[in-house]
Backbone bond lengths (Angstrom), bond angles and torsions (degrees), N, CA, C in turn:
res aa  C-N    CA-C-N  psi(-1)  N-CA   C-N-CA  omega(-1)  CA-C   N-CA-C  phi
1 M - - - 1.450 - - 1.528 110.73 -
2 Y 1.323 116.37 -41.48 1.463 119.85 179.30 1.517 111.01 -60.08
3 N 1.349 117.20 -44.18 1.464 120.38 -178.09 1.520 111.89 -61.05
4 S 1.333 117.69 -42.96 1.464 119.20 179.91 1.523 110.88 -66.83
5 G 1.320 117.62 -37.10 1.460 120.35 177.00 1.514 111.76 -66.85
6 A 1.325 116.94 -40.45 1.464 121.43 178.93 1.526 110.21 -65.52
7 K 1.336 116.88 -40.46 1.474 120.33 179.14 1.527 110.43 -65.79
8 Q 1.328 117.11 -40.96 1.460 120.68 178.48 1.525 110.50 -63.14
9 Y 1.322 117.12 -43.47 1.461 121.32 177.70 1.524 110.24 -60.45
10 Q 1.328 116.37 -43.69 1.463 120.39 -179.92 1.523 110.38 -61.52
11 R 1.339 118.21 -43.30 1.462 121.18 179.01 1.527 110.99 -61.93
12 V 1.323 117.04 -43.88 1.463 121.01 179.76 1.527 109.63 -64.61
13 N 1.315 117.15 -43.12 1.458 121.62 -179.55 1.529 110.75 -62.20
14 V 1.332 116.89 -45.20 1.465 120.72 179.78 1.520 110.10 -65.13
15 T 1.322 117.41 -44.58 1.463 120.87 179.17 1.522 110.54 -59.51
16 S 1.313 117.03 -43.88 1.461 121.47 178.97 1.525 111.06 -61.81
17 E 1.333 116.22 -43.55 1.468 119.46 -179.79 1.523 111.09 -63.59
18 V 1.324 117.75 -40.71 1.463 121.32 179.50 1.520 110.46 -65.58
19 L 1.320 117.15 -43.93 1.463 120.29 -178.62 1.530 112.31 -65.15
20 D 1.328 116.62 -31.28 1.460 120.85 -178.77 1.525 113.14 -89.60
21 A 1.324 118.13 -5.43 1.464 121.53 -171.97 1.527 112.39 -81.03
22 D 1.327 114.53 145.32 1.455 120.69 171.67 1.532 107.78 -83.07
23 P 1.334 118.57 169.37 1.472 120.58 -177.66 1.535 113.72 -55.25
24 H 1.306 117.40 -39.56 1.462 120.53 179.87 1.529 110.55 -64.00
25 R 1.312 116.68 -44.21 1.464 121.10 -179.86 1.528 111.24 -66.61
26 L 1.338 117.69 -34.82 1.456 120.43 177.76 1.529 111.29 -59.74
27 I 1.321 116.56 -40.57 1.467 120.33 177.23 1.529 109.56 -63.76
28 Q 1.329 116.66 -42.46 1.463 119.83 176.83 1.531 110.65 -59.20
29 L 1.318 117.10 -43.76 1.465 121.04 -179.25 1.525 111.03 -63.58
30 L 1.319 116.72 -40.06 1.467 119.86 177.80 1.527 110.89 -62.25
31 M 1.322 116.10 -44.96 1.466 119.52 179.75 1.524 110.80 -64.39
32 E 1.325 116.95 -41.99 1.463 120.56 177.94 1.527 111.00 -61.14
33 A 1.321 116.52 -42.30 1.465 120.64 179.43 1.527 110.81 -63.74
34 A 1.329 116.72 -41.96 1.468 119.90 179.33 1.527 110.71 -62.96
35 L 1.320 117.11 -44.01 1.464 120.71 179.30 1.531 111.15 -62.94
36 T 1.324 116.41 -41.21 1.463 120.65 178.42 1.521 110.90 -63.35
37 R 1.335 117.28 -46.26 1.469 121.19 -178.92 1.532 111.04 -63.45
38 M 1.332 117.34 -38.20 1.463 119.03 178.62 1.525 110.95 -65.68
39 S 1.317 116.17 -40.35 1.459 119.80 177.27 1.527 110.63 -62.46
40 Q 1.316 116.32 -42.59 1.462 120.78 178.10 1.529 110.72 -64.78
41 A 1.331 116.87 -37.78 1.470 120.59 179.30 1.526 111.04 -64.77
42 K 1.328 116.71 -36.92 1.466 119.55 176.35 1.527 110.17 -61.17
43 G 1.322 116.41 -42.38 1.461 120.37 176.96 1.518 111.71 -62.64
44 A 1.329 116.39 -39.28 1.464 120.40 179.10 1.529 110.71 -64.28
45 I 1.326 117.11 -38.53 1.468 120.12 176.91 1.526 109.74 -63.15
46 E 1.310 116.72 -44.83 1.465 120.78 179.99 1.532 111.83 -62.13
47 R 1.344 116.68 -31.89 1.471 121.26 178.79 1.528 111.77 -87.93
48 N 1.330 116.24 -1.37 1.462 122.54 -177.70 1.539 111.11 62.38
49 D 1.329 116.24 35.30 1.469 123.84 178.52 1.526 107.83 -100.36
50 M 1.324 115.50 80.32 1.459 120.72 -172.85 1.537 114.25 -68.67
51 P 1.332 119.96 -36.59 1.470 117.93 177.03 1.542 112.32 -61.38
52 T 1.328 116.18 -41.72 1.466 119.67 178.90 1.520 110.27 -65.79
53 K 1.334 117.08 -43.83 1.469 121.20 177.95 1.518 110.92 -56.46
54 A 1.336 116.17 -48.04 1.465 120.38 -178.53 1.531 111.17 -63.06
55 N 1.323 116.53 -41.78 1.461 121.10 178.72 1.527 110.70 -61.94
56 L 1.325 116.85 -47.77 1.469 120.90 -177.39 1.529 111.59 -65.12
57 L 1.328 117.11 -45.47 1.467 118.90 -179.65 1.531 111.29 -69.45
58 G 1.332 116.89 -29.77 1.466 119.83 173.18 1.522 111.25 -63.79
59 R 1.321 116.41 -39.67 1.465 120.60 177.77 1.528 110.86 -66.24
60 V 1.339 116.50 -38.43 1.465 119.65 177.27 1.519 109.83 -63.70
61 T 1.316 117.03 -41.25 1.467 120.96 178.34 1.532 110.46 -60.42
62 E 1.324 116.66 -40.53 1.472 120.26 176.53 1.524 110.90 -63.33
63 I 1.322 117.11 -41.42 1.468 120.82 178.76 1.517 110.36 -63.06
64 L 1.331 116.98 -43.41 1.465 119.83 177.93 1.528 110.62 -61.32
65 G 1.326 116.58 -37.88 1.467 120.28 176.07 1.518 111.65 -63.48
66 T 1.319 116.79 -39.10 1.464 120.87 177.54 1.523 110.60 -66.35
67 L 1.324 116.81 -43.06 1.470 120.00 177.15 1.518 110.69 -61.44
68 Q 1.313 116.23 -41.81 1.463 120.55 179.42 1.529 110.56 -64.98
69 A 1.323 116.86 -41.63 1.464 120.74 179.64 1.524 112.04 -67.15
70 S 1.330 117.54 -21.61 1.464 120.27 -178.23 1.529 112.67 -85.16
71 L 1.312 117.46 -4.24 1.461 120.00 -179.62 1.522 110.82 -66.37
72 N 1.317 115.89 139.76 1.454 122.19 178.22 1.533 107.01 -110.79
73 F 1.326 115.78 101.08 1.460 120.37 -174.10 1.528 112.58 -73.66
74 Q 1.328 117.86 -26.12 1.470 120.08 178.01 1.519 110.83 -67.92
75 Q 1.310 117.61 -45.27 1.456 120.57 -179.02 1.515 112.35 -87.05
76 G 1.329 116.87 -29.79 1.458 120.66 -173.07 1.516 115.59 -86.62
77 G 1.318 116.95 -22.30 1.454 120.67 178.03 1.514 113.94 52.74
78 D 1.337 115.14 -131.17 1.468 121.30 -177.17 1.523 112.61 -61.33
79 V 1.323 117.21 -35.46 1.463 119.79 -179.14 1.533 109.45 -64.07
80 A 1.318 117.45 -43.89 1.466 120.82 178.78 1.523 110.17 -63.74
81 N 1.318 117.16 -41.58 1.468 120.37 177.80 1.529 111.10 -62.27
82 N 1.318 116.58 -42.24 1.470 120.13 178.65 1.524 111.37 -65.46
83 L 1.331 116.46 -40.68 1.466 119.54 177.45 1.527 111.14 -64.02
84 E 1.325 116.66 -39.14 1.463 119.54 178.23 1.530 110.51 -59.75
85 R 1.314 116.86 -46.22 1.470 120.54 178.49 1.537 110.92 -64.07
86 L 1.319 116.72 -39.16 1.453 120.48 179.44 1.527 111.25 -65.05
87 Y 1.332 117.57 -43.69 1.463 120.83 177.93 1.535 110.67 -63.21
88 E 1.336 117.03 -38.91 1.468 120.33 176.70 1.529 110.59 -63.20
89 Y 1.320 116.95 -42.80 1.462 121.41 178.25 1.531 110.27 -61.84
90 M 1.335 116.35 -45.93 1.464 119.87 179.61 1.527 110.79 -59.35
91 T 1.306 117.01 -41.68 1.466 121.35 179.67 1.521 110.51 -62.11
92 R 1.330 116.72 -45.63 1.471 119.85 178.36 1.528 111.52 -61.13
93 R 1.329 116.47 -42.89 1.467 120.07 179.91 1.529 111.38 -64.54
94 L 1.328 117.01 -37.21 1.462 119.25 177.93 1.529 111.63 -67.37
95 L 1.325 116.55 -36.30 1.466 119.43 176.17 1.527 110.20 -63.42
96 E 1.318 116.43 -42.11 1.466 120.45 175.69 1.527 110.70 -63.25
97 A 1.308 116.27 -45.33 1.469 120.72 -179.57 1.519 110.70 -59.60
98 T 1.331 116.38 -38.51 1.460 120.81 179.28 1.524 110.49 -64.00
99 S 1.321 116.28 -46.20 1.461 119.04 -176.75 1.530 112.59 -72.42
100 R 1.325 117.48 -28.77 1.469 121.30 -177.56 1.533 113.88 -100.91
101 N 1.337 116.04 -6.90 1.478 120.22 -174.25 1.525 110.39 54.39
102 D 1.310 115.15 46.67 1.465 122.15 -173.18 1.522 110.68 -102.21
103 V 1.329 114.99 105.51 1.462 121.50 -179.47 1.528 110.74 -65.92
104 A 1.335 117.53 -33.38 1.469 120.94 -179.28 1.530 110.86 -62.84
105 M 1.312 117.58 -36.60 1.476 120.41 177.97 1.529 110.08 -67.62
106 I 1.308 117.05 -38.99 1.463 120.38 177.10 1.526 109.33 -64.37
107 D 1.325 116.54 -42.41 1.466 120.57 177.19 1.529 110.90 -58.82
108 E 1.331 116.40 -40.22 1.467 120.53 178.87 1.527 110.63 -60.81
109 V 1.323 116.51 -47.55 1.468 120.76 -179.72 1.519 110.03 -65.70
110 M 1.321 117.28 -39.56 1.471 120.07 177.70 1.525 110.29 -60.27
111 G 1.323 117.25 -42.65 1.462 120.78 179.11 1.516 112.09 -62.83
112 L 1.335 116.34 -42.23 1.467 120.17 179.32 1.525 111.05 -64.86
113 L 1.324 115.82 -45.82 1.467 119.24 -179.14 1.522 110.83 -67.72
114 L 1.305 117.18 -35.76 1.464 119.74 177.50 1.525 110.88 -63.20
115 D 1.334 117.59 -38.71 1.470 120.93 176.06 1.530 111.03 -61.37
116 V 1.321 116.27 -45.01 1.476 120.26 178.84 1.521 109.51 -63.31
117 K 1.326 116.43 -44.38 1.466 120.54 -179.01 1.522 111.54 -62.67
118 Q 1.314 117.59 -41.31 1.465 119.80 179.35 1.527 110.87 -62.23
119 G 1.320 117.13 -39.58 1.463 120.25 175.44 1.516 111.50 -63.83
120 W 1.326 115.65 -43.58 1.464 120.84 179.13 1.526 110.76 -63.79
121 D 1.326 116.51 -42.90 1.466 120.60 177.82 1.525 110.96 -62.20
122 G 1.332 115.98 -34.35 1.464 121.12 -177.21 1.513 114.25 -66.95
123 I 1.319 117.14 -21.43 1.471 119.38 -179.47 1.529 111.84 -102.77
124 R 1.307 117.64 11.36 1.473 121.81 -177.85 1.529 112.37 -56.59
125 Q 1.322 116.80 -50.46 1.460 119.31 -176.46 1.527 111.49 -64.40
126 E 1.304 116.72 -39.13 1.463 119.54 178.13 1.525 110.57 -64.07
127 Y 1.332 116.55 -39.00 1.458 120.29 176.02 1.525 110.43 -60.82
128 L 1.328 116.60 -47.95 1.465 120.85 -179.46 1.524 111.37 -61.32
129 D 1.336 116.74 -40.97 1.459 120.41 178.86 1.525 111.05 -62.92
130 S 1.326 116.91 -40.37 1.469 119.54 -178.51 1.524 111.58 -76.41
131 A 1.326 116.97 -28.76 1.458 120.56 179.23 1.522 111.62 -74.88
132 H 1.331 116.27 -24.62 1.462 122.57 -179.00 1.524 109.11 -129.96
133 P 1.343 117.49 69.53 1.469 119.69 -174.92 1.526 113.57 -62.36
134 Q 1.322 118.83 -23.60 1.460 120.06 178.74 1.520 111.09 -65.15
135 R 1.334 117.15 -25.66 1.464 120.44 178.21 1.524 111.59 -76.90
136 N 1.308 116.26 -24.74 1.458 120.74 -178.28 1.521 108.02 -140.48
137 A 1.293 117.56 93.45 1.461 122.88 -174.66 1.519 112.83 -60.70
138 S 1.321 117.57 -21.84 1.458 119.28 -178.19 1.523 113.25 -91.71
139 S 1.340 119.01 4.46 1.465 119.78 -177.96 1.520 110.22 -73.32
140 S 1.312 115.27 153.60 1.465 120.25 179.65 1.517 109.36 -84.15
141 S 1.314 116.82 167.45 1.455 120.10 -177.57 1.517 112.63 -80.79
142 A 1.314 119.01 -18.83 1.464 121.79 178.95 1.519 109.18 -110.34
143 S 1.299 115.54 133.66 1.458 119.49 -178.79 1.516 111.32 -94.59
144 S 1.317 115.67 160.57 1.461 120.16 174.08 1.514 110.48 -64.57
145 A 1.324 117.54 -30.83 1.467 119.51 177.88 1.520 109.71 -60.51
146 E 1.327 117.27 -39.18 1.448 119.82 177.08 1.524 109.59 -72.08
147 T 1.297 117.29 -36.30 1.447 121.29 -178.00 1.519 111.36 -62.29
148 V 1.328 118.91 -39.00 1.449 119.81 -179.22 1.524 111.52 -79.23
149 G 1.315 117.26 -2.68 1.450 120.05 168.88 1.500 116.00 90.85
150 M 1.294 119.73 26.18 1.448 121.10 176.96 1.523 108.10 -100.50
151 A 1.301 115.27 131.58 1.455 120.48 177.85 1.523 109.37 -91.00
152 S 1.299 115.96 175.60 1.460 120.76 175.92 1.511 109.61 -65.35
153 V 1.311 116.35 142.35 1.456 122.35 178.43 1.504 107.27 -122.91
154 S 1.311 116.35 132.84 1.467 118.74 179.27 1.510 109.89 -98.57
155 A 1.332 115.27 154.79 1.477 120.38 178.29 1.471 107.44 -71.81
């Protein structure tokens, strides 16, 4: 009974966070979810639970597709193009990892996504300043979030 209640609370908490999130935070949540699912998939491989592994890595592939679809090539330029290629590479590596049950390939993709996420996390304050210029009169009209080529993402 406790486990079902805890899972329900977690679902409500996640739903609430997504509904309250700004576009920048939504991208962070997607990246966090992908990293979590990859970690869980590694555990599934170690337990020889192939259906769970396939399900989790399939969900990560969907998240990468969502991240790729959120790229804004007009504002992002070369950075958006590079991210698109990187997301495509990550997807291919995950497909290989799925077929080979290769934890090292998952680790590689996790490292790449973690690098992207750290960069995205690093521009959070600048995004907030540009999204709310009244809070910071000296902020510029274009945010780093727009500069790296990510568009708004809806829940």
